[in-house]
Short mmCIF file of the C-alpha atoms (twelve columns), coordinates in Angstrom:
data_MODEL
# 
_entry.id   MODEL 
# 
loop_
_atom_site.group_PDB 
_atom_site.id 
_atom_site.type_symbol 
_atom_site.label_atom_id 
_atom_site.label_alt_id 
_atom_site.label_comp_id 
_atom_site.label_asym_id 
_atom_site.label_seq_id 
_atom_site.Cartn_x 
_atom_site.Cartn_y 
_atom_site.Cartn_z 
_atom_site.pdbx_PDB_model_num 
ATOM 1  C CA . MET A 1  0.289  0.295   -0.005 1 
ATOM 2  C CA . LYS A 2  1.419  3.559   -0.887 1 
ATOM 3  C CA . SER A 3  2.168  5.528   2.148  1 
ATOM 4  C CA . ARG A 4  -0.439 8.054   1.261  1 
ATOM 5  C CA . GLN A 5  -3.160 5.689   0.744  1 
ATOM 6  C CA . PHE A 6  -2.014 4.227   4.079  1 
ATOM 7  C CA . THR A 7  -2.400 7.621   5.859  1 
ATOM 8  C CA . ASN A 8  -5.775 8.005   4.413  1 
ATOM 9  C CA . ASP A 9  -6.923 4.506   5.740  1 
ATOM 10 C CA . PHE A 10 -5.236 4.980   8.929  1 
ATOM 11 C CA . ASP A 11 -8.572 5.624   10.787 1 
ATOM 12 C CA . HIS A 12 -9.926 2.454   9.774  1 
ATOM 13 C CA . PHE A 13 -7.021 0.201   10.699 1 
ATOM 14 C CA . GLU A 14 -8.216 -1.794  13.318 1 
ATOM 15 C CA . ILE A 15 -6.410 -2.684  16.569 1 
ATOM 16 C CA . GLY A 16 -5.081 -6.370  16.008 1 
ATOM 17 C CA . SER A 17 -4.711 -6.032  12.256 1 
ATOM 18 C CA . TYR A 18 -1.777 -6.379  9.893  1 
ATOM 19 C CA . GLN A 19 -1.476 -4.422  6.869  1 
ATOM 20 C CA . ASP A 20 1.490  -4.148  4.032  1 
ATOM 21 C CA . TRP A 21 3.052  -0.831  4.095  1 
ATOM 22 C CA . LYS A 22 5.195  0.302   1.105  1 
ATOM 23 C CA . PHE A 23 7.825  2.548   1.803  1 
ATOM 24 C CA . GLY A 24 10.475 3.512   -0.765 1 
ATOM 25 C CA . LEU A 25 11.317 0.126   -2.404 1 
ATOM 26 C CA . ILE A 26 10.406 -2.273  0.267  1 
ATOM 27 C CA . ILE A 27 7.207  -3.564  1.910  1 
ATOM 28 C CA . ARG A 28 7.028  -3.804  5.554  1 
ATOM 29 C CA . ASP A 29 4.319  -5.405  7.923  1 
ATOM 30 C CA . VAL A 30 2.531  -2.876  10.199 1 
ATOM 31 C CA . HIS A 31 0.685  -4.646  12.867 1 
ATOM 32 C CA . ARG A 32 -1.540 -2.121  15.071 1 
ATOM 33 C CA . ILE A 33 -1.358 -3.489  18.587 1 
ATOM 34 C CA . SER A 34 -3.339 -0.714  20.490 1 
ATOM 35 C CA . GLU A 35 -4.966 2.585   19.945 1 
ATOM 36 C CA . ASN A 36 -1.598 4.367   20.325 1 
ATOM 37 C CA . GLU A 37 1.138  1.705   19.564 1 
ATOM 38 C CA . PHE A 38 2.360  0.073   16.103 1 
ATOM 39 C CA . GLU A 39 4.585  -2.712  15.222 1 
ATOM 40 C CA . ILE A 40 6.680  -2.242  12.328 1 
ATOM 41 C CA . TYR A 41 8.478  -5.556  10.635 1 
ATOM 42 C CA . ASP A 42 11.126 -5.359  8.265  1 
ATOM 43 C CA . THR A 43 12.471 -8.296  6.635  1 
ATOM 44 C CA . SER A 44 14.760 -6.381  3.787  1 
ATOM 45 C CA . ASP A 45 17.809 -7.611  5.423  1 
ATOM 46 C CA . GLY A 46 16.834 -10.369 8.106  1 
ATOM 47 C CA . TRP A 47 13.705 -10.123 10.320 1 
ATOM 48 C CA . VAL A 48 13.646 -6.917  12.254 1 
ATOM 49 C CA . GLY A 49 10.804 -5.092  14.191 1 
ATOM 50 C CA . CYS A 50 10.150 -1.884  16.257 1 
ATOM 51 C CA . VAL A 51 7.242  -0.469  18.248 1 
ATOM 52 C CA . VAL A 52 6.293  3.330   17.878 1 
ATOM 53 C CA . ASP A 53 3.737  5.435   18.927 1 
ATOM 54 C CA . LYS A 54 0.744  7.093   17.160 1 
ATOM 55 C CA . LYS A 55 2.574  10.353  16.320 1 
ATOM 56 C CA . THR A 56 5.688  8.689   15.385 1 
ATOM 57 C CA . PHE A 57 3.954  6.261   13.034 1 
ATOM 58 C CA . LEU A 58 2.087  9.275   11.299 1 
ATOM 59 C CA . ASP A 59 5.586  11.277  11.031 1 
ATOM 60 C CA . LEU A 60 6.771  7.916   9.179  1 
ATOM 61 C CA . THR A 61 4.006  7.980   6.702  1 
ATOM 62 C CA . ASN A 62 4.413  11.620  6.195  1 
ATOM 63 C CA . GLY A 63 7.851  11.502  5.494  1 
ATOM 64 C CA . LEU A 64 8.672  13.794  8.600  1 
ATOM 65 C CA . LYS A 65 10.491 10.892  10.184 1 
ATOM 66 C CA . SER A 66 13.313 8.523   8.808  1 
ATOM 67 C CA . LEU A 67 13.039 4.533   9.354  1 
ATOM 68 C CA . LEU A 68 16.774 4.899   10.176 1 
ATOM 69 C CA . GLU A 69 15.955 6.902   13.320 1 
ATOM 70 C CA . LEU A 70 13.907 3.965   14.960 1 
ATOM 71 C CA . ASN A 71 15.552 1.434   17.433 1 
ATOM 72 C CA . TRP A 72 15.133 -1.792  15.343 1 
ATOM 73 C CA . ILE A 73 15.558 -5.186  17.165 1 
# 
């Protein structure tokens, strides 16, 4: 899903659901774990993930924050 489309559908992203998120050339899996938390999985170079809050997630989808700034584990 393109970032703009993802942002537009954000309010309909149910807690407990997963969606693909295309950011650049890579598709990542996003899991909404609560009203304010999202888990992002990246498999481009192994399997890593991170949990971000709603504001950070929206900043990522709008290009205001870089994925490189996250604490991947």
